[in-house]
Backbone atoms as SQL, in Angstrom:
CREATE TABLE atoms (id INTEGER PRIMARY KEY, chain TEXT, resi INTEGER, resn TEXT, atom TEXT, x REAL, y REAL, z REAL);
INSERT INTO atoms VALUES
  (1, 'A', 1, 'MET', 'N', 178.027, 182.404, 181.095),
  (2, 'A', 1, 'MET', 'CA', 178.679, 181.518, 180.258),
  (3, 'A', 1, 'MET', 'C', 177.465, 180.426, 180.038),
  (4, 'A', 2, 'ASP', 'N', 177.595, 179.803, 178.919),
  (5, 'A', 2, 'ASP', 'CA', 176.722, 178.835, 178.308),
  (6, 'A', 2, 'ASP', 'C', 177.175, 177.368, 179.075),
  (7, 'A', 3, 'PHE', 'N', 176.332, 176.534, 179.125),
  (8, 'A', 3, 'PHE', 'CA', 176.759, 175.077, 179.750),
  (9, 'A', 3, 'PHE', 'C', 177.691, 174.567, 178.656),
  (10, 'A', 4, 'PRO', 'N', 179.007, 174.063, 179.303),
  (11, 'A', 4, 'PRO', 'CA', 180.140, 173.564, 178.705),
  (12, 'A', 4, 'PRO', 'C', 179.880, 172.555, 177.817),
  (13, 'A', 5, 'GLU', 'N', 180.303, 172.107, 176.828),
  (14, 'A', 5, 'GLU', 'CA', 180.109, 170.962, 175.738),
  (15, 'A', 5, 'GLU', 'C', 180.993, 169.838, 176.906),
  (16, 'A', 6, 'GLY', 'N', 180.266, 168.697, 176.563),
  (17, 'A', 6, 'GLY', 'CA', 180.625, 167.700, 177.153),
  (18, 'A', 6, 'GLY', 'C', 181.435, 166.664, 176.083),
  (19, 'A', 7, 'GLN', 'N', 182.328, 165.957, 176.901),
  (20, 'A', 7, 'GLN', 'CA', 183.096, 164.939, 176.247),
  (21, 'A', 7, 'GLN', 'C', 182.855, 163.303, 176.583),
  (22, 'A', 8, 'LEU', 'N', 183.361, 162.638, 176.243),
  (23, 'A', 8, 'LEU', 'CA', 183.147, 161.095, 176.335),
  (24, 'A', 8, 'LEU', 'C', 184.271, 160.751, 177.029),
  (25, 'A', 9, 'ILE', 'N', 184.623, 160.237, 178.253),
  (26, 'A', 9, 'ILE', 'CA', 185.828, 159.770, 178.942),
  (27, 'A', 9, 'ILE', 'C', 185.679, 158.498, 179.364),
  (28, 'A', 10, 'PRO', 'N', 186.346, 157.439, 178.813),
  (29, 'A', 10, 'PRO', 'CA', 186.530, 156.208, 179.366),
  (30, 'A', 10, 'PRO', 'C', 187.000, 155.919, 180.898),
  (31, 'A', 11, 'VAL', 'N', 186.158, 155.229, 181.706),
  (32, 'A', 11, 'VAL', 'CA', 186.279, 155.006, 183.020),
  (33, 'A', 11, 'VAL', 'C', 185.765, 153.678, 183.542),
  (34, 'A', 12, 'ASN', 'N', 186.644, 153.086, 184.190),
  (35, 'A', 12, 'ASN', 'CA', 186.142, 151.536, 184.827),
  (36, 'A', 12, 'ASN', 'C', 185.115, 150.709, 183.797),
  (37, 'A', 13, 'GLY', 'N', 185.430, 150.677, 182.890),
  (38, 'A', 13, 'GLY', 'CA', 184.730, 150.091, 181.644),
  (39, 'A', 13, 'GLY', 'C', 183.380, 150.837, 181.165),
  (40, 'A', 14, 'VAL', 'N', 183.254, 151.753, 181.364),
  (41, 'A', 14, 'VAL', 'CA', 182.190, 152.576, 180.817),
  (42, 'A', 14, 'VAL', 'C', 182.712, 153.768, 180.355),
  (43, 'A', 15, 'GLU', 'N', 181.965, 154.632, 179.437),
  (44, 'A', 15, 'GLU', 'CA', 182.225, 156.011, 179.153),
  (45, 'A', 15, 'GLU', 'C', 181.167, 156.892, 179.732),
  (46, 'A', 16, 'LEU', 'N', 181.866, 157.911, 180.419),
  (47, 'A', 16, 'LEU', 'CA', 181.066, 158.725, 181.165),
  (48, 'A', 16, 'LEU', 'C', 181.237, 160.425, 180.337),
  (49, 'A', 17, 'GLU', 'N', 179.923, 160.912, 180.143),
  (50, 'A', 17, 'GLU', 'CA', 179.805, 162.216, 179.435),
  (51, 'A', 17, 'GLU', 'C', 180.304, 163.284, 180.666),
  (52, 'A', 18, 'VAL', 'N', 181.465, 164.034, 180.513),
  (53, 'A', 18, 'VAL', 'CA', 181.828, 164.748, 181.262),
  (54, 'A', 18, 'VAL', 'C', 182.069, 166.366, 180.707),
  (55, 'A', 19, 'PHE', 'N', 181.607, 167.300, 181.608),
  (56, 'A', 19, 'PHE', 'CA', 181.543, 168.644, 181.239),
  (57, 'A', 19, 'PHE', 'C', 182.721, 169.407, 182.175),
  (58, 'A', 20, 'THR', 'N', 183.600, 170.334, 181.826),
  (59, 'A', 20, 'THR', 'CA', 184.520, 171.036, 182.491),
  (60, 'A', 20, 'THR', 'C', 184.509, 172.418, 182.301),
  (61, 'A', 21, 'ALA', 'N', 184.694, 173.142, 183.070),
  (62, 'A', 21, 'ALA', 'CA', 184.843, 174.685, 183.048),
  (63, 'A', 21, 'ALA', 'C', 185.782, 175.157, 183.889),
  (64, 'A', 22, 'GLY', 'N', 186.379, 176.404, 183.634),
  (65, 'A', 22, 'GLY', 'CA', 187.422, 177.097, 184.370),
  (66, 'A', 22, 'GLY', 'C', 188.906, 176.685, 183.879),
  (67, 'A', 23, 'ASP', 'N', 189.383, 177.202, 184.545),
  (68, 'A', 23, 'ASP', 'CA', 191.163, 177.016, 184.525),
  (69, 'A', 23, 'ASP', 'C', 191.552, 175.647, 184.777),
  (70, 'A', 24, 'PRO', 'N', 192.176, 174.891, 183.868),
  (71, 'A', 24, 'PRO', 'CA', 192.636, 173.567, 184.330),
  (72, 'A', 24, 'PRO', 'C', 193.658, 173.690, 185.692),
  (73, 'A', 25, 'THR', 'N', 194.308, 174.762, 185.724),
  (74, 'A', 25, 'THR', 'CA', 195.047, 174.900, 186.977),
  (75, 'A', 25, 'THR', 'C', 194.448, 175.465, 188.046),
  (76, 'A', 26, 'GLY', 'N', 193.296, 175.646, 188.175),
  (77, 'A', 26, 'GLY', 'CA', 192.573, 175.974, 189.277),
  (78, 'A', 26, 'GLY', 'C', 192.200, 174.831, 190.356),
  (79, 'A', 27, 'ARG', 'N', 191.650, 175.100, 191.404),
  (80, 'A', 27, 'ARG', 'CA', 191.221, 174.213, 192.305),
  (81, 'A', 27, 'ARG', 'C', 190.260, 173.189, 191.587),
  (82, 'A', 28, 'PRO', 'N', 190.380, 172.008, 191.663),
  (83, 'A', 28, 'PRO', 'CA', 189.552, 171.120, 191.034),
  (84, 'A', 28, 'PRO', 'C', 188.191, 170.859, 191.963),
  (85, 'A', 29, 'LEU', 'N', 187.145, 170.797, 191.374),
  (86, 'A', 29, 'LEU', 'CA', 185.765, 170.492, 192.259),
  (87, 'A', 29, 'LEU', 'C', 185.018, 169.584, 191.396),
  (88, 'A', 30, 'VAL', 'N', 184.444, 168.547, 191.999),
  (89, 'A', 30, 'VAL', 'CA', 183.550, 167.583, 191.120),
  (90, 'A', 30, 'VAL', 'C', 182.321, 167.780, 191.610),
  (91, 'A', 31, 'LEU', 'N', 181.278, 168.149, 190.519),
  (92, 'A', 31, 'LEU', 'CA', 180.127, 168.325, 191.006),
  (93, 'A', 31, 'LEU', 'C', 179.214, 167.218, 190.217),
  (94, 'A', 32, 'SER', 'N', 178.776, 166.352, 191.499),
  (95, 'A', 32, 'SER', 'CA', 178.017, 165.173, 191.014),
  (96, 'A', 32, 'SER', 'C', 176.555, 165.297, 191.497),
  (97, 'A', 33, 'HIS', 'N', 175.762, 164.734, 190.316),
  (98, 'A', 33, 'HIS', 'CA', 174.391, 164.973, 190.404),
  (99, 'A', 33, 'HIS', 'C', 173.751, 163.813, 191.218),
  (100, 'A', 34, 'GLY', 'N', 172.519, 163.982, 191.898),
  (101, 'A', 34, 'GLY', 'CA', 171.884, 162.902, 192.166),
  (102, 'A', 34, 'GLY', 'C', 170.719, 162.122, 191.351),
  (103, 'A', 35, 'TRP', 'N', 170.119, 161.532, 192.032),
  (104, 'A', 35, 'TRP', 'CA', 168.949, 160.745, 191.311),
  (105, 'A', 35, 'TRP', 'C', 167.397, 161.327, 191.482),
  (106, 'A', 36, 'PRO', 'N', 166.924, 161.773, 190.592),
  (107, 'A', 36, 'PRO', 'CA', 167.244, 161.516, 189.124),
  (108, 'A', 36, 'PRO', 'C', 167.492, 162.637, 188.255),
  (109, 'A', 37, 'GLU', 'N', 168.459, 163.319, 188.647),
  (110, 'A', 37, 'GLU', 'CA', 169.089, 164.575, 188.056),
  (111, 'A', 37, 'GLU', 'C', 170.026, 164.225, 186.901),
  (112, 'A', 38, 'HIS', 'N', 170.816, 165.276, 186.521),
  (113, 'A', 38, 'HIS', 'CA', 171.923, 165.088, 185.574),
  (114, 'A', 38, 'HIS', 'C', 172.589, 166.091, 185.623),
  (115, 'A', 39, 'ALA', 'N', 173.910, 166.426, 184.807),
  (116, 'A', 39, 'ALA', 'CA', 174.855, 167.463, 185.003),
  (117, 'A', 39, 'ALA', 'C', 174.292, 168.874, 184.817),
  (118, 'A', 40, 'TYR', 'N', 173.505, 168.788, 183.920),
  (119, 'A', 40, 'TYR', 'CA', 172.823, 170.196, 183.760),
  (120, 'A', 40, 'TYR', 'C', 172.156, 170.572, 184.675),
  (121, 'A', 41, 'SER', 'N', 171.995, 170.089, 186.031),
  (122, 'A', 41, 'SER', 'CA', 171.450, 170.578, 187.090),
  (123, 'A', 41, 'SER', 'C', 172.318, 171.370, 187.876),
  (124, 'A', 42, 'TRP', 'N', 173.429, 171.566, 187.338),
  (125, 'A', 42, 'TRP', 'CA', 174.615, 172.255, 188.128),
  (126, 'A', 42, 'TRP', 'C', 174.727, 173.618, 187.351),
  (127, 'A', 43, 'ARG', 'N', 173.794, 173.898, 186.174),
  (128, 'A', 43, 'ARG', 'CA', 174.241, 174.890, 185.210),
  (129, 'A', 43, 'ARG', 'C', 174.041, 176.399, 186.078),
  (130, 'A', 44, 'HIS', 'N', 173.513, 176.797, 187.156),
  (131, 'A', 44, 'HIS', 'CA', 173.271, 178.036, 187.874),
  (132, 'A', 44, 'HIS', 'C', 174.598, 178.069, 188.608),
  (133, 'A', 45, 'PHE', 'N', 175.176, 177.238, 188.840),
  (134, 'A', 45, 'PHE', 'CA', 176.529, 177.140, 189.988),
  (135, 'A', 45, 'PHE', 'C', 177.808, 177.350, 189.086),
  (136, 'A', 46, 'ILE', 'N', 177.977, 177.059, 187.711),
  (137, 'A', 46, 'ILE', 'CA', 178.978, 176.719, 186.951),
  (138, 'A', 46, 'ILE', 'C', 179.778, 178.230, 187.289),
  (139, 'A', 47, 'GLN', 'N', 179.128, 179.098, 186.852),
  (140, 'A', 47, 'GLN', 'CA', 179.640, 180.519, 186.598),
  (141, 'A', 47, 'GLN', 'C', 180.290, 180.863, 187.873),
  (142, 'A', 48, 'PRO', 'N', 179.458, 181.098, 188.531),
  (143, 'A', 48, 'PRO', 'CA', 180.059, 181.627, 190.137),
  (144, 'A', 48, 'PRO', 'C', 181.370, 181.033, 190.549),
  (145, 'A', 49, 'LEU', 'N', 181.274, 179.608, 190.499),
  (146, 'A', 49, 'LEU', 'CA', 182.262, 178.800, 190.947),
  (147, 'A', 49, 'LEU', 'C', 183.589, 178.854, 190.140),
  (148, 'A', 50, 'VAL', 'N', 183.721, 179.065, 188.738),
  (149, 'A', 50, 'VAL', 'CA', 184.591, 179.336, 187.870),
  (150, 'A', 50, 'VAL', 'C', 185.149, 180.777, 188.352),
  (151, 'A', 51, 'GLU', 'N', 184.452, 181.575, 188.779),
  (152, 'A', 51, 'GLU', 'CA', 184.854, 182.869, 189.028),
  (153, 'A', 51, 'GLU', 'C', 185.560, 183.083, 190.492),
  (154, 'A', 52, 'GLU', 'N', 185.339, 182.119, 191.164),
  (155, 'A', 52, 'GLU', 'CA', 185.928, 181.625, 192.639),
  (156, 'A', 52, 'GLU', 'C', 187.294, 181.027, 192.368),
  (157, 'A', 53, 'GLY', 'N', 187.559, 180.602, 191.088),
  (158, 'A', 53, 'GLY', 'CA', 188.946, 179.860, 190.842),
  (159, 'A', 53, 'GLY', 'C', 188.968, 178.323, 190.855),
  (160, 'A', 54, 'TYR', 'N', 187.544, 177.928, 190.895),
  (161, 'A', 54, 'TYR', 'CA', 187.524, 176.479, 190.692),
  (162, 'A', 54, 'TYR', 'C', 187.587, 176.084, 189.135),
  (163, 'A', 55, 'PHE', 'N', 188.227, 174.900, 188.898),
  (164, 'A', 55, 'PHE', 'CA', 188.221, 173.765, 187.518),
  (165, 'A', 55, 'PHE', 'C', 187.022, 173.045, 187.840),
  (166, 'A', 56, 'LEU', 'N', 186.180, 173.205, 187.290),
  (167, 'A', 56, 'LEU', 'CA', 185.007, 172.148, 187.548),
  (168, 'A', 56, 'LEU', 'C', 184.966, 170.755, 186.660),
  (169, 'A', 57, 'ILE', 'N', 184.585, 169.751, 187.032),
  (170, 'A', 57, 'ILE', 'CA', 184.434, 168.602, 186.491),
  (171, 'A', 57, 'ILE', 'C', 183.083, 168.060, 186.805),
  (172, 'A', 58, 'VAL', 'N', 182.311, 167.999, 185.905),
  (173, 'A', 58, 'VAL', 'CA', 180.841, 167.803, 185.854),
  (174, 'A', 58, 'VAL', 'C', 180.163, 166.506, 185.206),
  (175, 'A', 59, 'PRO', 'N', 180.429, 165.417, 185.722),
  (176, 'A', 59, 'PRO', 'CA', 180.046, 164.271, 184.667),
  (177, 'A', 59, 'PRO', 'C', 178.575, 163.828, 184.883),
  (178, 'A', 60, 'ASN', 'N', 177.883, 163.164, 183.718),
  (179, 'A', 60, 'ASN', 'CA', 176.759, 162.516, 183.973),
  (180, 'A', 60, 'ASN', 'C', 177.046, 161.102, 184.292),
  (181, 'A', 61, 'GLN', 'N', 176.452, 160.963, 185.373),
  (182, 'A', 61, 'GLN', 'CA', 176.869, 159.426, 186.056),
  (183, 'A', 61, 'GLN', 'C', 176.373, 158.458, 184.959),
  (184, 'A', 62, 'ARG', 'N', 176.649, 157.221, 185.371),
  (185, 'A', 62, 'ARG', 'CA', 176.294, 155.966, 184.324),
  (186, 'A', 62, 'ARG', 'C', 174.686, 156.133, 184.244),
  (187, 'A', 63, 'GLY', 'N', 174.082, 155.896, 182.906),
  (188, 'A', 63, 'GLY', 'CA', 172.737, 155.821, 182.829),
  (189, 'A', 63, 'GLY', 'C', 172.211, 157.162, 182.519),
  (190, 'A', 64, 'TYR', 'N', 173.108, 158.099, 182.513),
  (191, 'A', 64, 'TYR', 'CA', 172.205, 159.678, 182.282),
  (192, 'A', 64, 'TYR', 'C', 172.997, 160.493, 180.909),
  (193, 'A', 65, 'GLY', 'N', 172.437, 160.924, 180.335),
  (194, 'A', 65, 'GLY', 'CA', 172.988, 161.887, 179.044),
  (195, 'A', 65, 'GLY', 'C', 173.439, 160.739, 178.200),
  (196, 'A', 66, 'ARG', 'N', 174.606, 161.020, 177.835),
  (197, 'A', 66, 'ARG', 'CA', 175.579, 160.131, 176.909),
  (198, 'A', 66, 'ARG', 'C', 176.143, 159.328, 177.477),
  (199, 'A', 67, 'SER', 'N', 176.569, 159.111, 178.780),
  (200, 'A', 67, 'SER', 'CA', 177.134, 158.306, 179.468),
  (201, 'A', 67, 'SER', 'C', 176.786, 156.956, 179.176),
  (202, 'A', 68, 'SER', 'N', 177.575, 155.856, 179.383),
  (203, 'A', 68, 'SER', 'CA', 176.973, 154.475, 178.968),
  (204, 'A', 68, 'SER', 'C', 176.166, 154.130, 180.033),
  (205, 'A', 69, 'CYS', 'N', 175.103, 153.081, 179.768),
  (206, 'A', 69, 'CYS', 'CA', 174.102, 152.664, 180.329),
  (207, 'A', 69, 'CYS', 'C', 174.179, 150.948, 180.614),
  (208, 'A', 70, 'PRO', 'N', 175.121, 150.588, 181.418),
  (209, 'A', 70, 'PRO', 'CA', 175.090, 149.190, 181.668),
  (210, 'A', 70, 'PRO', 'C', 173.536, 148.732, 182.056),
  (211, 'A', 71, 'GLU', 'N', 173.374, 147.566, 181.606),
  (212, 'A', 71, 'GLU', 'CA', 172.371, 146.423, 181.712),
  (213, 'A', 71, 'GLU', 'C', 172.083, 145.944, 183.074),
  (214, 'A', 72, 'ARG', 'N', 173.123, 145.559, 183.675),
  (215, 'A', 72, 'ARG', 'CA', 173.002, 145.016, 185.029),
  (216, 'A', 72, 'ARG', 'C', 172.935, 145.953, 186.056),
  (217, 'A', 73, 'GLY', 'N', 171.908, 145.837, 186.853),
  (218, 'A', 73, 'GLY', 'CA', 171.754, 146.709, 187.969),
  (219, 'A', 73, 'GLY', 'C', 172.803, 146.874, 188.858),
  (220, 'A', 74, 'GLU', 'N', 173.565, 145.713, 189.269),
  (221, 'A', 74, 'GLU', 'CA', 174.800, 145.705, 190.245),
  (222, 'A', 74, 'GLU', 'C', 175.794, 146.706, 189.575),
  (223, 'A', 75, 'ASP', 'N', 175.619, 147.048, 188.399),
  (224, 'A', 75, 'ASP', 'CA', 176.709, 148.026, 187.654),
  (225, 'A', 75, 'ASP', 'C', 176.613, 149.400, 188.129),
  (226, 'A', 76, 'TYR', 'N', 175.437, 149.824, 188.819),
  (227, 'A', 76, 'TYR', 'CA', 175.000, 150.852, 189.220),
  (228, 'A', 76, 'TYR', 'C', 175.181, 151.041, 190.935),
  (229, 'A', 77, 'ALA', 'N', 176.040, 149.927, 191.527),
  (230, 'A', 77, 'ALA', 'CA', 175.946, 149.985, 192.987),
  (231, 'A', 77, 'ALA', 'C', 177.144, 151.327, 193.116),
  (232, 'A', 78, 'ILE', 'N', 177.009, 151.502, 194.541),
  (233, 'A', 78, 'ILE', 'CA', 177.743, 153.000, 195.077),
  (234, 'A', 78, 'ILE', 'C', 178.958, 152.776, 194.677),
  (235, 'A', 79, 'GLU', 'N', 179.709, 151.645, 194.953),
  (236, 'A', 79, 'GLU', 'CA', 181.282, 151.281, 194.753),
  (237, 'A', 79, 'GLU', 'C', 181.585, 151.732, 193.254),
  (238, 'A', 80, 'HIS', 'N', 180.720, 151.572, 192.447),
  (239, 'A', 80, 'HIS', 'CA', 181.109, 151.643, 191.163),
  (240, 'A', 80, 'HIS', 'C', 181.155, 153.168, 190.670),
  (241, 'A', 81, 'LEU', 'N', 179.729, 153.740, 191.168),
  (242, 'A', 81, 'LEU', 'CA', 179.707, 155.200, 191.055),
  (243, 'A', 81, 'LEU', 'C', 180.666, 156.147, 191.636),
  (244, 'A', 82, 'THR', 'N', 180.934, 155.752, 192.938),
  (245, 'A', 82, 'THR', 'CA', 182.099, 156.644, 193.428),
  (246, 'A', 82, 'THR', 'C', 183.543, 156.280, 192.935),
  (247, 'A', 83, 'GLY', 'N', 183.504, 155.012, 192.359),
  (248, 'A', 83, 'GLY', 'CA', 185.035, 154.725, 191.498),
  (249, 'A', 83, 'GLY', 'C', 184.960, 155.407, 190.421),
  (250, 'A', 84, 'ASP', 'N', 183.945, 155.865, 189.731),
  (251, 'A', 84, 'ASP', 'CA', 183.876, 156.593, 188.282),
  (252, 'A', 84, 'ASP', 'C', 184.236, 158.040, 188.875),
  (253, 'A', 85, 'LEU', 'N', 183.859, 158.302, 189.959),
  (254, 'A', 85, 'LEU', 'CA', 184.331, 159.723, 190.049),
  (255, 'A', 85, 'LEU', 'C', 185.717, 159.862, 190.670),
  (256, 'A', 86, 'VAL', 'N', 186.044, 159.124, 191.194),
  (257, 'A', 86, 'VAL', 'CA', 187.707, 158.889, 191.465),
  (258, 'A', 86, 'VAL', 'C', 188.428, 158.828, 190.252),
  (259, 'A', 87, 'ALA', 'N', 188.202, 158.010, 189.360),
  (260, 'A', 87, 'ALA', 'CA', 188.718, 157.687, 188.109),
  (261, 'A', 87, 'ALA', 'C', 188.698, 159.018, 187.296);
């Protein structure tokens, strides 16, 4: 399986580049990268998890990939990053 195409999704005043894979009726699973990684870091996990029946949601967090890059440091606080994942 190739890495899925990303789409820009507006959440919490920013746009996140989000990649999805699998059957949307499957069990949802969000794969969140750490610092200084990006969504592509999960590339080796996508196919096995899809085969297990998961619907994967793999965002590039703020400041990564094509996601928005807010200028203020406080816009990267954990409450914003986790709020983005919930949204």
